[in-house]
C-alpha positions in Angstrom: -28.7 -4.6 -32.3 -27.0 -4.1 -29.1 -23.6 -3.9 -27.7 -22.6 -5.6 -24.5 -19.6 -5.0 -22.4 -18.4 -6.5 -19.2 -15.5 -4.9 -16.6 -14.1 -6.0 -13.5 -14.0 -4.2 -10.4 -10.6 -3.5 -8.5 -8.8 -3.2 -5.1 -6.1 -0.9 -4.6 -3.1 -2.8 -3.1 -0.8 0.2 -1.8 -0.8 3.8 -2.7 -4.6 5.2 -2.5 -4.9 8.7 -1.7 -1.1 9.2 -2.1 -1.8 8.7 -5.7 -3.7 11.5 -6.5 -0.4 13.5 -5.6 1.8 11.8 -7.7 2.9 8.7 -6.1 3.1 5.2 -7.5 0.2 2.9 -6.7 -0.6 -0.8 -7.0 -3.9 -2.0 -7.9 -5.4 -5.2 -9.4 -8.6 -6.0 -11.1 -10.6 -8.5 -9.1 -13.6 -10.8 -10.4 -16.7 -8.9 -9.3 -18.0 -7.4 -12.6 -20.3 -4.9 -13.9 -22.0 -5.6 -17.1 -23.6 -2.5 -19.3 -25.8 -3.2 -22.3 -26.6 -0.3 -24.8 -28.9 -0.1 -27.7 -30.4 2.6 -29.9 -33.6 4.0 -28.4 -36.2 7.1 -28.9 -34.5 8.8 -26.0 -31.7 8.6 -23.4 -32.8 6.1 -20.7 -30.9 4.0 -18.0 -32.1 0.9 -16.1 -30.2 -0.2 -13.2 -31.0 -2.5 -10.3 -30.5 0.3 -8.1 -32.2 3.1 -9.5 -35.2 2.9 -12.1 -35.7 6.6 -12.8 -33.2 7.7 -15.5 -33.1 11.2 -14.0 -32.0 9.8 -10.6 -28.9 11.8 -9.6 -26.9 8.8 -9.3 -27.4 8.0 -12.8 -26.3 11.2 -14.0 -22.7 10.5 -14.9 -23.8 8.0 -17.1 -25.5 10.6 -19.2 -22.5 12.5 -19.0 -20.3 10.0 -21.0 -22.9 9.3 -23.5 -23.1 12.9 -24.2 -19.6 13.6 -24.4 -19.0 10.4 -26.5 -21.9 11.4 -28.5 -20.6 14.9 -29.2 -17.1 13.8 -30.1 -17.9 10.9 -32.4 -21.2 11.9 -34.0 -23.7 9.7 -33.3 -26.9 10.1 -31.4 -27.0 10.2 -27.5 -30.4 8.6 -27.6 -29.8 5.2 -26.3 -31.0 2.6 -23.3 -28.5 1.8 -21.1 -29.0 -1.2 -19.1 -27.1 -1.8 -15.8 -26.1 -5.1 -14.3 -23.4 -5.2 -11.3 -22.3 -8.0 -8.5 -19.9 -5.2 -7.1 -21.7 -3.4 -3.9 -21.6 0.3 -4.2 -19.8 2.8 -1.8 -17.3 -0.5 -1.0 -14.3 0.8 -2.3 -14.2 -1.7 -5.3 -14.3 0.6 -8.2 -18.2 0.1 -8.9 -18.4 3.5 -10.5 -15.4 3.0 -12.9 -16.3 -0.4 -13.7 -19.7 0.8 -15.1 -18.1 3.8 -16.7 -15.5 1.6 -18.5 -18.0 -0.7 -19.6 -20.3 1.7 -20.7 -17.8 3.5 -22.7 -16.5 0.2 -24.2 -20.2 -1.0 -25.1 -20.5 2.4 -26.7 -17.9 2.0 -28.9 -18.8 -1.8 -30.0 -22.3 -0.5 -30.8 -21.1 2.4 -33.0 -17.9 0.5 -34.4 -15.4 3.0 -33.0 -13.0 0.5 -32.4 -11.5 2.5 -29.1 -8.3 1.1 -27.5 -8.0 0.9 -23.7 -6.7 4.4 -23.5 -9.3 6.0 -25.2 -12.0 3.9 -23.2 -10.3 5.3 -20.0 -10.3 8.8 -21.2 -14.0 8.8 -21.7 -14.9 6.8 -18.7 -13.3 9.7 -16.7 -16.0 12.4 -17.6 -18.3 10.0 -15.5 -15.6 9.3 -13.0 -15.1 13.2 -12.5 -19.1 13.3 -11.7 -18.9 10.4 -8.9 -15.3 11.5 -7.4 -14.7 15.3 -8.1 -11.1 14.6 -8.4 -10.3 10.9 -9.7 -6.4 10.2 -10.3 -7.5 7.8 -13.1 -6.6 4.5 -11.6 -9.8 3.1 -11.2 -10.9 2.8 -14.6 -7.2 2.2 -16.0 -7.3 -0.9 -13.8 -10.7 -1.8 -14.6 -10.1 -1.4 -18.4 -6.8 -3.3 -18.8 -7.2 -5.8 -16.0 -4.3 -7.8 -14.5 -2.1 -6.2 -11.8 -0.9 -2.6 -12.5 1.4 0.3 -11.2 0.0 3.5 -11.9 0.9 7.2 -11.6 -1.0 10.2 -12.9 1.0 11.1 -16.2 2.9 8.1 -16.6 2.3 5.0 -18.4 0.7 2.4 -16.7 3.3 -0.7 -16.0 1.9 -4.4 -15.8 3.2 -6.5 -13.0 3.7 -9.8 -14.6 2.5 -12.7 -12.2 3.4 -16.6 -12.9 0.5 -18.3 -11.6 -2.4 -17.2 -9.4 -2.6 -15.2 -6.4 -5.3 -14.8 -3.9 -6.5 -11.9 -1.8 -9.5 -11.9 0.7 -11.7 -9.0 0.1 -14.2 -7.8 3.1 -16.8 -5.5 3.2 -17.1 -3.3 6.3 -20.8 -3.0 5.8 -20.2 0.8 6.1 -20.5 2.7 2.6 -18.4 5.9 2.1 -18.2 8.7 -0.5 -14.7 9.5 -2.0 -15.0 13.1 -2.3 -15.0 13.8 1.7 -11.9 11.3 2.0 -9.9 13.4 -0.4 -10.6 16.8 1.2 -9.7 15.3 4.3 -6.1 14.1 2.8 -6.1 17.6 1.0 -6.6 19.3 4.7 -3.5 17.3 6.0 -1.2 18.4 3.0 -1.8 21.8 3.7 -1.5 21.6 7.2 1.7 19.6 7.0 3.2 20.2 3.4 6.8 18.8 4.0 5.6 15.8 5.9 3.1 14.9 3.3 5.5 15.3 0.4 7.8 12.7 2.3 4.8 10.5 2.6 4.1 10.7 -1.1 7.7 9.6 -1.8 7.3 7.0 0.7 3.9 5.6 -0.9 5.8 5.2 -3.9 8.8 3.3 -2.5 5.9 0.9 -0.7 4.3 0.2 -3.8 7.3 -0.6 -5.6 8.1 -3.1 -2.7 4.7 -4.5 -2.6 4.9 -5.1 -6.6 8.0 -7.0 -6.1 6.6 -9.2 -3.2 3.6 -9.9 -5.1 5.5 -10.8 -8.3 8.0 -13.4 -6.1 4.7 -14.9 -4.5 6.2 -13.6 -1.2 2.8 -13.0 0.3 4.1 -13.2 4.1 6.1 -10.1 3.4 3.5 -8.5 1.3 1.2 -9.0 4.0 3.5 -6.9 6.6 3.6 -4.1 3.6 -0.5 -3.9 3.9 -0.4 -3.7 7.4 2.3 -0.7 7.3 0.2 1.0 4.5 -2.7 0.8 6.9 -1.3 2.2 9.8 -0.1 5.2 7.9 -3.8 5.6 6.0 -5.3 5.3 9.7 -3.2 8.5 10.9 -3.5 10.4 7.8 -7.3 10.2 9.3 -8.9 8.0 6.2 -9.8 5.0 8.2 -12.3 4.6 11.2 -13.0 2.5 14.0 -14.9 0.1 11.9 -12.1 -0.7 9.2 -9.6 -0.5 12.3 -11.2 -3.2 13.7 -11.6 -5.3 10.5 -7.9 -5.0 9.9 -7.4 -6.1 13.4 -9.8 -9.1 13.2 -8.2 -10.4 9.8 -4.6 -10.6 11.4 -5.7 -11.9 14.6 -7.8 -14.8 12.7 -4.4 -15.6 11.1 -3.6 -13.2 8.0 -0.2 -11.9 7.1 -1.5 -8.3 7.0 -4.6 -6.1 6.1 -5.3 -2.6 5.1 -8.1 -0.5 3.8 -8.7 -0.7 0.1 -9.9 2.8 -1.7 -11.0 5.9 -0.4 -11.7 4.8 3.4 -14.2 6.2 5.8 -15.8 2.7 5.2 -15.5 0.3 2.4 -13.7 -2.6 2.2 -10.4 -4.0 3.8 -8.1 -6.6 1.9 -5.9 -9.0 3.6 -3.3 -11.9 2.6 -3.7 -15.3 4.2 -1.7 -18.1 4.3 -3.0 -20.8 1.4 -4.2 -23.3 4.2 -6.1 -20.7 6.2 -8.0 -18.8 3.8 -11.2 -20.5 4.2 -11.2 -20.4 8.1 -10.2 -16.7 7.8 -12.9 -15.8 5.6 -15.3 -17.9 7.5 -14.4 -16.1 10.6 -14.8 -12.9 9.2 -18.3 -13.6 7.7 -19.1 -14.9 11.0 -18.3 -11.3 12.5 -20.6 -9.9 9.9 -18.0 -8.9 7.2 -18.9 -10.2 3.9 -15.6 -11.6 2.9 -14.8 -13.4 -0.6 -11.6 -14.6 -1.8 -10.4 -12.8 -5.2 -8.1 -14.8 -7.4 -5.9 -12.2 -9.6 -5.1 -11.7 -12.2 -8.4 -11.4 -14.3 -9.1 -10.1 -17.4 -9.8 -6.0 -18.4 -13.0 -5.0 -20.2 -14.2 -6.9 -22.9 -17.4 -6.2 -25.5 -19.4 -7.9 -28.1 -22.6 -7.6 -29.9 -25.9 -9.4 -29.7 -29.0 -9.2 -32.0 
């Protein structure tokens, strides 16, 4: 018997980096997924499309989640984990969080633990800490819950209800990045300008609240302006780079209402809001410039799991 879980990836619409320091952030699950299968085995082993050796350092956080859950719930950590993903790693789309959430959910299903979303997020954070160092928890929360979520550390996540569907364009810059270095860059800014940074954290919360309202009302033009403003702030904070700035500029020049980096920055992806009639043309234009772009319809469901013989 094996258990299978599938979790969506995510984009942060507003508030990244500041959320680590107590700001509200707005994020959404998107329909790029990671699927994890687990089954009992003679030892711990991982099969992944990226890394064949279970001892590869990139796979260590998976083992840490398995070991932590095995200790807490008294089951054997001897399992084989198989990972399939259509989420590009290092693209700022939460590939690691999606993987950890799917793993925790699959283990819960395999051992009939019946863990709820909160417990799945808690267990996945063990692996996220190994990947990112000081995660806020926003990525696994969104991947587990699905939908559109307002998130702040220490507060209950707030769902943003949408009447109907919304669309975002997601463009991968082609440049991967690591989250830890970007987080440290923000910490340096905070230490250098503590009062200014405190004001930016409060402003980020206000922008996230406004963005949630615009998204709920389907005022995508105003949402786009908030995205561009947020990108300018993040760029001045030092977490953007020339590649991302050019991608944002290209998105707007092709007709998007606005665009910004999503996630840690320093590479990764950009999200943009485009008029309904121009989405295909803008997407084609960005692809022609070498930026892999896809349309992400939201909301989408969170993690789900099942068993198979």
